[in-house]
C-alpha positions in Angstrom: 115.8 -178.4 -64.8 119.5 -178.1 -65.4 121.6 -179.4 -62.7 125.4 -179.4 -62.2 127.1 -182.7 -62.7 127.7 -183.0 -58.9 124.0 -183.4 -58.5 124.3 -186.9 -60.1 127.3 -188.0 -58.2 125.5 -190.8 -56.2 123.2 -191.8 -59.0 123.6 -193.8 -62.2 123.1 -191.6 -65.2 122.1 -192.3 -68.8 123.0 -190.4 -72.0 119.8 -189.6 -73.7 120.7 -187.1 -76.6 123.6 -185.6 -78.3 122.8 -182.2 -79.8 124.9 -181.2 -82.7 123.9 -177.6 -82.8 123.3 -174.9 -80.3 119.7 -174.4 -81.6 119.0 -178.1 -81.0 120.6 -178.1 -77.5 118.4 -175.1 -76.5 115.4 -176.9 -77.7 116.2 -180.0 -75.6 116.9 -177.8 -72.6 113.5 -176.1 -72.9 111.7 -179.4 -73.3 113.4 -181.0 -70.3 113.0 -177.9 -68.1 109.2 -177.6 -69.1 108.6 -181.2 -68.0 110.7 -180.7 -64.9 113.2 -183.4 -65.8 116.5 -182.9 -63.9 119.4 -183.1 -66.4 123.1 -182.3 -66.8 124.6 -181.3 -70.1 128.3 -181.1 -71.1 130.2 -180.6 -74.3 132.2 -183.5 -75.7 133.4 -184.6 -79.1 131.8 -187.3 -81.3 132.3 -188.6 -84.8 129.7 -187.6 -87.4 129.0 -187.6 -91.1 128.1 -190.3 -93.5 130.5 -189.9 -96.3 133.2 -187.9 -94.7 133.5 -188.7 -91.0 134.6 -185.8 -89.0 135.0 -185.2 -85.3 132.5 -182.7 -84.0 131.6 -181.1 -80.7 128.1 -181.5 -79.3 126.1 -181.0 -76.1 125.6 -184.4 -74.4 122.4 -184.6 -72.2 122.4 -186.9 -69.2 119.5 -187.8 -66.8 119.3 -190.2 -63.9 118.5 -193.8 -64.9 115.1 -193.4 -63.1 114.1 -190.5 -65.4 115.7 -191.9 -68.6 112.6 -193.6 -70.0 110.4 -190.5 -69.5 113.0 -188.2 -70.9 113.5 -190.4 -74.0 109.8 -190.5 -74.5 109.6 -186.8 -74.3 112.5 -186.4 -76.9 110.9 -188.9 -79.2 107.5 -187.2 -79.1 109.2 -184.1 -80.5 111.1 -186.1 -83.1 114.6 -185.7 -81.4 117.0 -188.5 -82.0 117.4 -190.4 -78.8 120.5 -192.2 -77.5 120.3 -195.7 -76.0 123.2 -197.4 -74.4 
């Protein structure tokens, strides 16, 4: 369930995934929504590429620390790359 960033103002949040494509971001949103995991998403830049490093824009997915393990398990079960801090 997508929430505005203000929803997490009083809560520690964890970055769980960075989607590099719109298609990937929509799949993650659907997965988290179907499993009723509250999340926030915002665009930001990151560095990607193996041989030629470039700056790219992606969708950064955040959940509360309490939901982070469950959300990472969901993403991992669908073979999404998870982000651990």
